[in-house]
N, C-alpha and C positions, 0 to 999 in steps of 0.2 A: 639069359646071360651066357649060357653055354654057346649058343649060336654067335653072339657078339664076340666072345673070346676066339672062336674059330675064325671069324672074319678078320679080326686083327692079326692073328698069326699068319693067315694067308697073305694079307697085305704087307706084312713085314718081309716075308719071303720075296714078294714081288719087288719090293724096294731093293733088297740085296742083289737079286738077279739082274734087275734093271741097271744098276750101277756097273756090274761086271760086263754086261752086254754093251753098254755105252762106251766103256773103255775099249772094248774090242772093235766097235765100229769106228771110233775115232782113229785107232791105230790103222785100220783098213783104209780110211780116207787119206791119211798122211802118206801111206805107202803108195797109193794109186793116183791121188788128186782127182778122183772121179766125183762129179757133181751128183751122180746117181747115188753113190755111196754117202755123199753128204746128206742126201735126203734121209737115208736111214739113220745117220748119226744125229741129225736134228730131231728125228722122231724118238731117238733114244734119250735125248735130253728131256723131251716132253714126258717120256715114260717115267723118268726119275722124279721129275717135279710132280707128275700126276700121282705117283706112288706115295710121295710125301703127303700130298693133299688127301688122298684116300685114307692113308693111315691115320691122319689127324681127324678126318671126319668120322671114321668108324669109332675112334676113341671117344669123341664128343657125343656121337649119337647113342653110345652104349650107356651114357650117364642116365640115372633115373630122373624123372620129372621133379621139378622143385617149384617153389612159389613164383619164381620169375618165368619159368617155362612149364606151365601147367599141362601142356600137351607133349612134353618131352623135348628132346634135342634132335629128333630124327631128321628134320628138314635140312640140317647141315649137309646131309648126303646129296641132296639135289644141287646145292651150291657148289659142292666139290666136283660133282660130275659136270656141271655147267662150266666151271673153270677149266677142267680138263678138255672139254670140247672146244672152248675158245682157243686154248693153246695149240691144240691139234690143227685147227683151222688156220691159225696164224703161221704155224710152221709150214703148212702147205703153200701159203701165199709167198713166204720167203723163198722156198725151194723153187717155185715157179719163176720168180724173178731171176734167181741164180741160173736156172736152166736156160732161160732166154739169153742171158748174157754169154753163157758158154756156147750157145748155139750160134751166136754171131761170130765168136772167135774160138772155134774148137781147138783143143790142145791134146797132144799125145798123152796116153795114160801109161803108168808104170806098174810093174809087179802085179799084173791082173790076176795071175793064178793064185797068189797069196791072198789078195783081196777077196776073190771068189770063195776060197776055202773058209776064211774067217766069217764072211757073211752067211754061208751055208750053216755054220754052227749056230749063229744067232737066230736064224730062222727056225731051226728045230727047237731050240730052247724056248723061244718066244711062243711058239704054237703050243708046246707042252704046258707052259705056265698059264697061257690064256685059257686052255681047256680046264685046268684046275680051278682057276678063278671063276669061270662061268658055272661050273658044276657046284662049287661052294656057294656062289651068289644066288643061284636058282634055288638051291636047297634051303638057304636061310633068308631068301627074298631080300637080298642086299643090292640096291642100285649101284653103289660105288664098285663093288666087286664085279658085277655084271658088265658095267661100263669099262672097267679095266680089262676084263677078259676079252670083250669085243675089240678094244684097242690093241691088245697084244696079238690077237688073231689077225687084225688088219695089218699090223706091223709085219707079221710073218709073211702074209700074202704079198705085201709090197716088196719085201725083201726077196721073195721068189721072183717077182717081176724084174727087180734090179739084177738079180743073178742071171736071169735069161738074157737081159740086155748086155751084161758084161761078157757073157759067154759068146754072144754074137759078135761083139766088138773084138774079142780075143781071136775069133776065127777069121773075121773079115778085115779087121784093121780100120773100119769106118768109125772114126772117133765122134762124129756128131750124133751118133746113135745114143751116146751117153746122155746128152741133153734131152733127146727125144724121150728116152725112158724116164728121166726125171720129171718131165712135163706130165706124162701119164700118171706117174706115181703121186705127184702133187695133187692132181684132180681127185684121186682115190682118197688121199689124206684129208682133203677139204670136205669131201662128202661124208666121211666118217665123223669128222668134227661136228658137222652140221647135225647129223643124226643124234649125237650125244647131247648137243645143246638143246635140240628139240625135246628130247625125253626129260631133261632136267627142268626146262621151263614148264612142261606139262605137270611135273610134280609140284613145283612151286605154286602153280596156279590151281592146284587141287583138281586137275582134270580127271574125270572119272576113268577108272581102270575097268573097262568093259569085261575083260577076261575074269578079273577078280569078282566082279558083281555076278556074272553068269555062273561061276563056280559056286558061290554062296547060295544064290537063289535056287539053283537046281537041287542042291542038297536039302535046303529048307523045305522046298515044295515036295520033295520025295518023302520027307519025314514029318509032314504036316500033322500037327495035333488036331483032333476034332474040335477043340476049343479055339483054334486059331481061325476065326471067321475071315480075317482079312489082314493083309500086310501091305503097308504103303509108306510113302515118304522115306524110302530107304536110301541111306548114304553111307559109303565106306571110303575111308582114306587111310593110307598107310604112311607113317613116318618112322623110318628106321625099322626096328623090330616091333613097333607098337601098331596095332590095328585099332582104328577108331570106327565104331559102327553106331549109327542111330537110326531109329525107325519108329513107326506107329503100328502097334499090334492091336487089332480089334478082337475082343473076346466077348462072350455072352454077358449081357448087361447085369445079370443077377449074381455074377461071381463077386465074392467079397474081396477085400484088399489082399488077403493072404492067398486066396485061390488065384487071383490075377497075377500075383508075384510068382507063384509056382509056374505059371505058363511062361513068364519071362525067363525063369531059370531054365526051363526046358529049351528055350531058344538059345540061351547062353551055352548050355552043355553041348548042343549040336554044333554051335559055332566053334567051340574049343576043340572039338573032335575033327572038324573040317580043316582047320588051319594048323600051322606049325605049333605044337604044344609048347615049344620054347618061347614063342612070341607072346608079348603082353597084349591082352585084348581088353579094350574099354568099350562097354556097351551102354547106350542111353536109350532105353525103350519106353515110349509113352503108350500106355494102354488105354484104348478107347472102348466104350461100351457099344454093343451092336445096336442097330436101329431096324425098324421094320423092313426097310429097303434091302437089308443084308440077308433076309431070310431065303430068297431064291438061290443064293450061292453058298449058304451055310451047309457044311457037310456033317454037322452034328446030328446024329440020327435020334438021340434020346432027348431032344429039346421038347418041352411040353408047353412052351409059350410062343410057338410059331404064329406069325401073322400070315405067312404065305408058304405054300408048298415049295419043296426043293426043286429047282429046275436044272441046274448044271454046276459042275465044279469048274471054277476058273483056274487055269494053269498060271502060276506066277512066273512072270518073265521080267526082264530088265525094263521093258517098255511100260508095263503097268504097275510094277512095284515101286518105281521111282516117282510116280505121280503123287502129289500131295492131296489125295482125296480117296475116300472109301470106294471099294469096288461095288459094282452092282451087276445085275444079270445082263445088261447090255454092254458091259465093258469089253 
């Protein structure tokens, strides 16, 4: 809950700052009538709407699970990020159309020095806010904050591109460069929107997070208990601040229910130490009894009911731990 509160506070600041920067960009556009600055102003509108969506999604995802949502409310974050990506992509298309229209009929620009100064301020503030969002989002593993941080960084980079174009126009007086800069920036904006949409769809479809799996499997393999004969059918998904993990853990067949439960608790303790302690972790572990084919890979040295001698220790990796079958010497 501490992480959720920090995420919401960060998103609230993003909303406040986005509104201020939007007003600054709109003022710069009306002063200069630059379509390149219009690009930034439109992205500023997207920033405000995205901040509202992000604030709402973080508030919803922080709610505890209930009877209607037994897995919690975390998936709202993927929907929020997807909506933000769609808006960014749509803004890029609109700017592209406007840029081509202005390219056909270029018009003189006014008060360029004032517009350049205002945009420079917005670029600096956006980059600073984006860095704060990404740092907080990575720490708390929040997709909306990471998406917002990436968007703000992209916005600051595109603003720098616009500034470079405006400076060139100011020096050369070639006004069609305004539209050319807007065309380039629209391409960058659409690409950013596509990447955010892609990541949100991956979350909605429960696409595996390979980095998350590798981190978990590496730690578990390094801290393997002698009674953990085998680990398979592992799946991990993350909704908001809740981590859902289920797997099959093979233990010696002669352990009683309480002893097998103790092994599962060892796995839970290591999991809780591996991931953010503020996150909620739900584990569903099915314990299997070992079979004779497990003996060649079993590292338990004090087993007195072996059917086969120990041959080798199998290193647990993403490729073999995700399979829905016990490991054996040939795995």
